[in-house]
OpenMM code with the backbone's topology and positions (N, CA, C; nanometers):
from openmm import Vec3, app, unit

residues = "MET THR ASP ILE GLU TYR LEU ASP ARG ALA ASP GLN LEU LEU LEU ALA VAL GLU GLN CYS CYS ASP ARG ILE ASN ASP GLU THR ASP ALA ASP ILE ASP ALA GLN ARG THR GLY GLY LEU VAL THR LEU VAL PHE ALA ASN ARG SER GLN ILE VAL ILE ASN GLN GLN LYS PRO LEU HIS GLU ILE TRP LEU ALA ALA LYS ALA GLY GLY PHE HIS TYR ARG PHE ASP GLU ALA GLN ASN ALA TRP MET ASP THR LYS GLY ALA GLY GLU PHE PHE ALA ASN LEU SER ALA TYR ALA CYS GLU GLN SER GLY LEU LYS LEU ILE PHE LYS ALA LEU".split()
positions = [
    Vec3(-0.0099, 0.4956, -2.0148),
    Vec3(0.0104, 0.5959, -1.9135),
    Vec3(0.1518, 0.6523, -1.9302),
    Vec3(0.1620, 0.7824, -1.9219),
    Vec3(0.2935, 0.8453, -1.9340),
    Vec3(0.3688, 0.8328, -1.8009),
    Vec3(0.4982, 0.8607, -1.8040),
    Vec3(0.5779, 0.8580, -1.6816),
    Vec3(0.5241, 0.9578, -1.5792),
    Vec3(0.4855, 1.0748, -1.6254),
    Vec3(0.4334, 1.1779, -1.5346),
    Vec3(0.3022, 1.1333, -1.4716),
    Vec3(0.2134, 1.0739, -1.5518),
    Vec3(0.0867, 1.0225, -1.4981),
    Vec3(0.1128, 0.9128, -1.3953),
    Vec3(0.2058, 0.8233, -1.4264),
    Vec3(0.2400, 0.7159, -1.3322),
    Vec3(0.2886, 0.7754, -1.2001),
    Vec3(0.3836, 0.8676, -1.2075),
    Vec3(0.4397, 0.9262, -1.0854),
    Vec3(0.3329, 0.9966, -1.0027),
    Vec3(0.2403, 1.0642, -1.0683),
    Vec3(0.1325, 1.1317, -0.9974),
    Vec3(0.0432, 1.0299, -0.9261),
    Vec3(0.0028, 0.9263, -0.9972),
    Vec3(-0.0847, 0.8240, -0.9374),
    Vec3(-0.0115, 0.7465, -0.8273),
    Vec3(0.1142, 0.7138, -0.8502),
    Vec3(0.1917, 0.6389, -0.7511),
    Vec3(0.2132, 0.7223, -0.6253),
    Vec3(0.2406, 0.8510, -0.6408),
    Vec3(0.2555, 0.9393, -0.5245),
    Vec3(0.1240, 0.9508, -0.4481),
    Vec3(0.0116, 0.9574, -0.5206),
    Vec3(-0.1197, 0.9618, -0.4553),
    Vec3(-0.1419, 0.8354, -0.3721),
    Vec3(-0.1024, 0.7212, -0.4256),
    Vec3(-0.1190, 0.5952, -0.3536),
    Vec3(-0.0363, 0.5956, -0.2258),
    Vec3(0.0899, 0.6338, -0.2337),
    Vec3(0.1757, 0.6339, -0.1147),
    Vec3(0.1255, 0.7337, -0.0112),
    Vec3(0.0787, 0.8500, -0.0557),
    Vec3(0.0213, 0.9484, 0.0359),
    Vec3(-0.1029, 0.8922, 0.1046),
    Vec3(-0.1867, 0.8231, 0.0292),
    Vec3(-0.3078, 0.7622, 0.0867),
    Vec3(-0.2713, 0.6591, 0.1925),
    Vec3(-0.1679, 0.5791, 0.1678),
    Vec3(-0.1230, 0.4802, 0.2669),
    Vec3(-0.0789, 0.5520, 0.3944),
    Vec3(0.0002, 0.6571, 0.3793),
    Vec3(0.0460, 0.7322, 0.4967),
    Vec3(-0.0715, 0.7931, 0.5736),
    Vec3(-0.1659, 0.8517, 0.5008),
    Vec3(-0.2817, 0.9129, 0.5665),
    Vec3(-0.3695, 0.8085, 0.6342),
    Vec3(-0.3802, 0.6907, 0.5749),
    Vec3(-0.4559, 0.5822, 0.6380),
    Vec3(-0.3891, 0.5406, 0.7692),
    Vec3(-0.2564, 0.5343, 0.7692),
    Vec3(-0.1843, 0.4992, 0.8922),
    Vec3(-0.2120, 0.6024, 1.0008),
    Vec3(-0.2096, 0.7307, 0.9651),
    Vec3(-0.2399, 0.8366, 1.0621),
    Vec3(-0.3811, 0.8187, 1.1181),
    Vec3(-0.4777, 0.7936, 1.0280),
    Vec3(-0.6169, 0.7741, 1.0716),
    Vec3(-0.6298, 0.6518, 1.1614),
    Vec3(-0.5684, 0.5420, 1.1198),
    Vec3(-0.5758, 0.4182, 1.1983),
    Vec3(-0.5141, 0.4389, 1.3363),
    Vec3(-0.3994, 0.5074, 1.3415),
    Vec3(-0.3347, 0.5330, 1.4706),
    Vec3(-0.4205, 0.6211, 1.5604),
    Vec3(-0.4935, 0.7173, 1.5010),
    Vec3(-0.5818, 0.8045, 1.5787),
    Vec3(-0.7041, 0.7302, 1.6306),
    Vec3(-0.7544, 0.6333, 1.5521),
    Vec3(-0.8809, 0.5668, 1.5849),
    Vec3(-0.8647, 0.4333, 1.6575),
    Vec3(-0.7446, 0.3768, 1.6566),
    Vec3(-0.7250, 0.2436, 1.7163),
    Vec3(-0.5960, 0.2423, 1.7991),
    Vec3(-0.5652, 0.1266, 1.8543),
    Vec3(-0.4396, 0.1060, 1.9272),
    Vec3(-0.3355, 0.0377, 1.8395),
    Vec3(-0.3491, 0.0465, 1.7088),
    Vec3(-0.2618, -0.0271, 1.6165),
    Vec3(-0.1164, 0.0171, 1.6251),
    Vec3(-0.0895, 0.1452, 1.6407),
    Vec3(0.0465, 0.1989, 1.6494),
    Vec3(0.1340, 0.1560, 1.5312),
    Vec3(0.0908, 0.1922, 1.4103),
    Vec3(0.1666, 0.1626, 1.2884),
    Vec3(0.2664, 0.2757, 1.2657),
    Vec3(0.3922, 0.2396, 1.2501),
    Vec3(0.4964, 0.3375, 1.2175),
    Vec3(0.5147, 0.3352, 1.0662),
    Vec3(0.4745, 0.4432, 0.9996),
    Vec3(0.4890, 0.4543, 0.8538),
    Vec3(0.6118, 0.5393, 0.8244),
    Vec3(0.7101, 0.4780, 0.7624),
    Vec3(0.8346, 0.5478, 0.7298),
    Vec3(0.8449, 0.5591, 0.5787),
    Vec3(0.8555, 0.6839, 0.5296),
    Vec3(0.8646, 0.7051, 0.3848),
    Vec3(1.0012, 0.7603, 0.3483),
    Vec3(1.0590, 0.7000, 0.2469),
    Vec3(1.1829, 0.7481, 0.1872),
    Vec3(1.1615, 0.7482, 0.0372),
    Vec3(1.1431, 0.8669, -0.0213),
    Vec3(1.1199, 0.8768, -0.1653),
    Vec3(0.9989, 0.7970, -0.2076),
    Vec3(1.0191, 0.7008, -0.2962),
    Vec3(0.9113, 0.6188, -0.3493),
    Vec3(0.8895, 0.4899, -0.2735),
    Vec3(0.9281, 0.4857, -0.1455),
    Vec3(0.9152, 0.3645, -0.0651),
    Vec3(0.8526, 0.3979, 0.0693),
    Vec3(0.7533, 0.3174, 0.1101),
    Vec3(0.6921, 0.3308, 0.2421),
    Vec3(0.7041, 0.1973, 0.3126),
    Vec3(0.7554, 0.2022, 0.4362),
    Vec3(0.7637, 0.0827, 0.5199),
    Vec3(0.6669, 0.0990, 0.6356),
    Vec3(0.5771, 0.0024, 0.6504),
    Vec3(0.4834, 0.0005, 0.7629),
    Vec3(0.5379, -0.0974, 0.8655),
    Vec3(0.5607, -0.0494, 0.9865),
    Vec3(0.6105, -0.1342, 1.0940),
    Vec3(0.5013, -0.1425, 1.1997),
    Vec3(0.4585, -0.2647, 1.2297),
    Vec3(0.3520, -0.2879, 1.3266),
    Vec3(0.4105, -0.3086, 1.4659),
    Vec3(0.3251, -0.3040, 1.5675),
    Vec3(0.3693, -0.3161, 1.7068),
    Vec3(0.4471, -0.4451, 1.7320),
    Vec3(0.4151, -0.5521, 1.6580),
    Vec3(0.4845, -0.6798, 1.6748),
    Vec3(0.6147, -0.6861, 1.5937),
    Vec3(0.6549, -0.5713, 1.5357),
    Vec3(0.7776, -0.5540, 1.4574),
    Vec3(0.7710, -0.6146, 1.3170),
    Vec3(0.6589, -0.6728, 1.2780),
    Vec3(0.6470, -0.7202, 1.1397),
    Vec3(0.6315, -0.5988, 1.0492),
    Vec3(0.6634, -0.6171, 0.9216),
    Vec3(0.6646, -0.5048, 0.8287),
    Vec3(0.5923, -0.5375, 0.6991),
    Vec3(0.5426, -0.4320, 0.6366),
    Vec3(0.4950, -0.4353, 0.4987),
    Vec3(0.5689, -0.3237, 0.4266),
    Vec3(0.6254, -0.3563, 0.3109),
    Vec3(0.7003, -0.2584, 0.2330),
    Vec3(0.6279, -0.2349, 0.1009),
    Vec3(0.6080, -0.1075, 0.0684),
    Vec3(0.5400, -0.0670, -0.0552),
    Vec3(0.6348, 0.0257, -0.1297),
    Vec3(0.6607, -0.0053, -0.2557),
    Vec3(0.7503, 0.0840, -0.3294),
    Vec3(0.7120, 0.0968, -0.4762),
    Vec3(0.7532, 0.2102, -0.5310),
    Vec3(0.7297, 0.2392, -0.6718),
    Vec3(0.8323, 0.1650, -0.7567),
    Vec3(0.7878, 0.1125, -0.8676),
    Vec3(0.8762, 0.0548, -0.9683),
    Vec3(0.8557, 0.1368, -1.0947),
    Vec3(0.9270, 0.2487, -1.1018),
    Vec3(0.9065, 0.3473, -1.2083),
    Vec3(0.9225, 0.2908, -1.3491),
    Vec3(1.0278, 0.2128, -1.3780),
    Vec3(1.0439, 0.1646, -1.5164),
    Vec3(0.9273, 0.0774, -1.5641),
    Vec3(0.8627, 0.0072, -1.4696),
    Vec3(0.7528, -0.0833, -1.5044),
    Vec3(0.6149, -0.0202, -1.4852),
    Vec3(0.6109, 0.1009, -1.4289),
    Vec3(0.4848, 0.1683, -1.3956),
    Vec3(0.4022, 0.0798, -1.3015),
    Vec3(0.4690, 0.0225, -1.2027),
    Vec3(0.4025, -0.0643, -1.1063),
    Vec3(0.4285, -0.0169, -0.9639),
    Vec3(0.3467, -0.0694, -0.8738),
    Vec3(0.3669, -0.0578, -0.7304),
    Vec3(0.3905, -0.1999, -0.6807),
    Vec3(0.4947, -0.2174, -0.6014),
    Vec3(0.5231, -0.3490, -0.5442),
    Vec3(0.4936, -0.3449, -0.3958),
    Vec3(0.4370, -0.4552, -0.3451),
    Vec3(0.4042, -0.4681, -0.2049),
    Vec3(0.4653, -0.5984, -0.1546),
    Vec3(0.5407, -0.5906, -0.0456),
    Vec3(0.5991, -0.7097, 0.0160),
    Vec3(0.5427, -0.7226, 0.1574),
    Vec3(0.4840, -0.8388, 0.1847),
    Vec3(0.4260, -0.8682, 0.3153),
    Vec3(0.4635, -1.0122, 0.3519),
    Vec3(0.4268, -1.0548, 0.4717),
    Vec3(0.4532, -1.1943, 0.5091),
    Vec3(0.3869, -1.2908, 0.4113),
    Vec3(0.2759, -1.2481, 0.3524),
    Vec3(0.2018, -1.3327, 0.2577),
    Vec3(0.2747, -1.3489, 0.1250),
    Vec3(0.3739, -1.2619, 0.0978),
    Vec3(0.4493, -1.2719, -0.0272),
    Vec3(0.4730, -1.1359, -0.0906),
    Vec3(0.5181, -1.1395, -0.2148),
    Vec3(0.5439, -1.0174, -0.2913),
    Vec3(0.4408, -1.0044, -0.4021),
    Vec3(0.3911, -0.8820, -0.4219),
    Vec3(0.2813, -0.8592, -0.5156),
    Vec3(0.3093, -0.7357, -0.5998),
    Vec3(0.2671, -0.7398, -0.7253),
    Vec3(0.2860, -0.6296, -0.8194),
    Vec3(0.1499, -0.5762, -0.8590),
    Vec3(0.1385, -0.4427, -0.8640),
    Vec3(0.0129, -0.3769, -0.8997),
    Vec3(0.0370, -0.2767, -1.0119),
    Vec3(-0.0572, -0.2711, -1.1042),
    Vec3(-0.0534, -0.1769, -1.2151),
    Vec3(-0.1866, -0.1019, -1.2162),
    Vec3(-0.1826, 0.0260, -1.2499),
    Vec3(-0.3064, 0.1037, -1.2500),
    Vec3(-0.3951, 0.0625, -1.3661),
    Vec3(-0.5215, 0.0324, -1.3365),
    Vec3(-0.6202, -0.0079, -1.4358),
    Vec3(-0.7159, 0.1090, -1.4563),
    Vec3(-0.7081, 0.1715, -1.5727),
    Vec3(-0.7919, 0.2886, -1.6040),
    Vec3(-0.9411, 0.2553, -1.5959),
    Vec3(-0.9798, 0.1392, -1.6465),
    Vec3(-1.1215, 0.1014, -1.6492),
    Vec3(-1.1787, 0.0900, -1.5081),
    Vec3(-1.0981, 0.0398, -1.4144),
    Vec3(-1.1448, 0.0228, -1.2764),
    Vec3(-1.1037, 0.1392, -1.1866),
    Vec3(-1.0211, 0.2293, -1.2419),
    Vec3(-0.9702, 0.3436, -1.1662),
    Vec3(-0.9079, 0.2972, -1.0339),
    Vec3(-0.8258, 0.1925, -1.0434),
    Vec3(-0.7664, 0.1340, -0.9235),
    Vec3(-0.6366, 0.0611, -0.9589),
    Vec3(-0.5526, 0.0439, -0.8582),
    Vec3(-0.4296, -0.0349, -0.8733),
    Vec3(-0.4668, -0.1812, -0.8540),
    Vec3(-0.4473, -0.2610, -0.9594),
    Vec3(-0.4880, -0.4015, -0.9577),
    Vec3(-0.3666, -0.4926, -0.9637),
    Vec3(-0.3754, -0.6055, -0.8939),
    Vec3(-0.2692, -0.7052, -0.8954),
    Vec3(-0.2471, -0.7552, -1.0378),
    Vec3(-0.1222, -0.7654, -1.0795),
    Vec3(-0.0916, -0.8050, -1.2167),
    Vec3(-0.1254, -0.9512, -1.2452),
    Vec3(-0.1506, -1.0297, -1.1407),
    Vec3(-0.1875, -1.1707, -1.1597),
    Vec3(-0.3341, -1.1955, -1.1264),
    Vec3(-0.4118, -1.0865, -1.1194),
    Vec3(-0.5563, -1.1013, -1.0983),
    Vec3(-0.5985, -1.1273, -0.9555),
    Vec3(-0.5123, -1.0975, -0.8583),
    Vec3(-0.5427, -1.1284, -0.7186),
    Vec3(-0.6072, -1.0128, -0.6427),
    Vec3(-0.6625, -0.9137, -0.7133),
    Vec3(-0.7398, -0.8114, -0.6448),
    Vec3(-0.6805, -0.6721, -0.6468),
    Vec3(-0.7477, -0.5837, -0.5753),
    Vec3(-0.7165, -0.4412, -0.5710),
    Vec3(-0.6187, -0.4123, -0.4567),
    Vec3(-0.5311, -0.3149, -0.4776),
    Vec3(-0.4231, -0.2837, -0.3840),
    Vec3(-0.4719, -0.2590, -0.2417),
    Vec3(-0.5640, -0.1642, -0.2224),
    Vec3(-0.6031, -0.1263, -0.0858),
    Vec3(-0.6778, -0.2387, -0.0141),
    Vec3(-0.7581, -0.3156, -0.0860),
    Vec3(-0.8255, -0.4311, -0.0241),
    Vec3(-0.7218, -0.5333, 0.0207),
    Vec3(-0.6225, -0.5575, -0.0644),
    Vec3(-0.5183, -0.6536, -0.0293),
    Vec3(-0.4315, -0.6020, 0.0851),
    Vec3(-0.3946, -0.4742, 0.0805),
    Vec3(-0.3147, -0.4166, 0.1891),
    Vec3(-0.3898, -0.4299, 0.3215),
    Vec3(-0.5184, -0.4045, 0.3207),
    Vec3(-0.5991, -0.4192, 0.4428),
    Vec3(-0.5917, -0.5625, 0.4950),
    Vec3(-0.6072, -0.6599, 0.4057),
    Vec3(-0.6032, -0.8009, 0.4470),
    Vec3(-0.4668, -0.8390, 0.5036),
    Vec3(-0.3585, -0.7972, 0.4362),
    Vec3(-0.2245, -0.8312, 0.4833),
    Vec3(-0.1932, -0.7611, 0.6153),
    Vec3(-0.2366, -0.6367, 0.6301),
    Vec3(-0.2143, -0.5633, 0.7550),
    Vec3(-0.2908, -0.6280, 0.8706),
    Vec3(-0.4119, -0.6739, 0.8433),
    Vec3(-0.4901, -0.7442, 0.9461),
    Vec3(-0.4199, -0.8723, 0.9886),
    Vec3(-0.3719, -0.9495, 0.8911),
    Vec3(-0.3008, -1.0743, 0.9200),
    Vec3(-0.1786, -1.0481, 1.0069),
    Vec3(-0.1016, -0.9475, 0.9716),
    Vec3(0.0246, -0.9233, 1.0405),
    Vec3(0.0075, -0.8551, 1.1758),
    Vec3(-0.0933, -0.7704, 1.1906),
    Vec3(-0.1116, -0.6962, 1.3155),
    Vec3(-0.2038, -0.7674, 1.4135),
    Vec3(-0.2913, -0.8538, 1.3607),
    Vec3(-0.3909, -0.9174, 1.4454),
    Vec3(-0.5083, -0.8250, 1.4767),
    Vec3(-0.5160, -0.7130, 1.4066),
    Vec3(-0.6229, -0.6148, 1.4267),
    Vec3(-0.7013, -0.5948, 1.2982),
    Vec3(-0.8234, -0.5445, 1.3107),
    Vec3(-0.9056, -0.5112, 1.1944),
    Vec3(-0.8636, -0.3731, 1.1462),
    Vec3(-0.7885, -0.3682, 1.0359),
    Vec3(-0.7380, -0.2427, 0.9811),
    Vec3(-0.7906, -0.2237, 0.8394),
    Vec3(-0.8342, -0.1025, 0.8083),
    Vec3(-0.8887, -0.0751, 0.6759),
    Vec3(-0.8091, 0.0383, 0.6106),
    Vec3(-0.7515, 0.0058, 0.4964),
    Vec3(-0.6812, 0.1028, 0.4131),
    Vec3(-0.7685, 0.1299, 0.2917),
    Vec3(-0.7706, 0.2569, 0.2475),
    Vec3(-0.8506, 0.2900, 0.1297),
    Vec3(-0.7888, 0.4088, 0.0572),
    Vec3(-0.8234, 0.4214, -0.0698),
    Vec3(-0.7743, 0.5324, -0.1527),
    Vec3(-0.8358, 0.6629, -0.1028),
    Vec3(-0.7698, 0.7720, -0.1337),
    Vec3(-0.8214, 0.9050, -0.0951),
    Vec3(-0.9449, 0.9396, -0.1739),
] * unit.nanometer
topology = app.Topology()
chain = topology.addChain("A")
for resn in residues:
    res = topology.addResidue(resn, chain)
    for name in ("N", "CA", "C"):
        topology.addAtom(name, app.Element.getBySymbol(name[0]), res)
């Protein structure tokens, strides 16, 4: 993947996270504050816990930090998805699980 392809896919992922937060806030009482600064999005839940998602441009990865730990994702062309570099699953499925754990609510994040 070229740098330009990475940046395009990574920006799409961050935009999808932001749009999911907007949808979740409209449909539930979750009240997620999504703050974006460049290639970094911080999700702040009502209980003040956070999930941080950021681009790692030199590695062509997306990093996610949650109470459950820190995770690295790389885009897999065959699966057309961001997959954990240690085989622990797909980005949006994992983000949904970590957000549910931290918020205490059933939250679903998905790609655009």
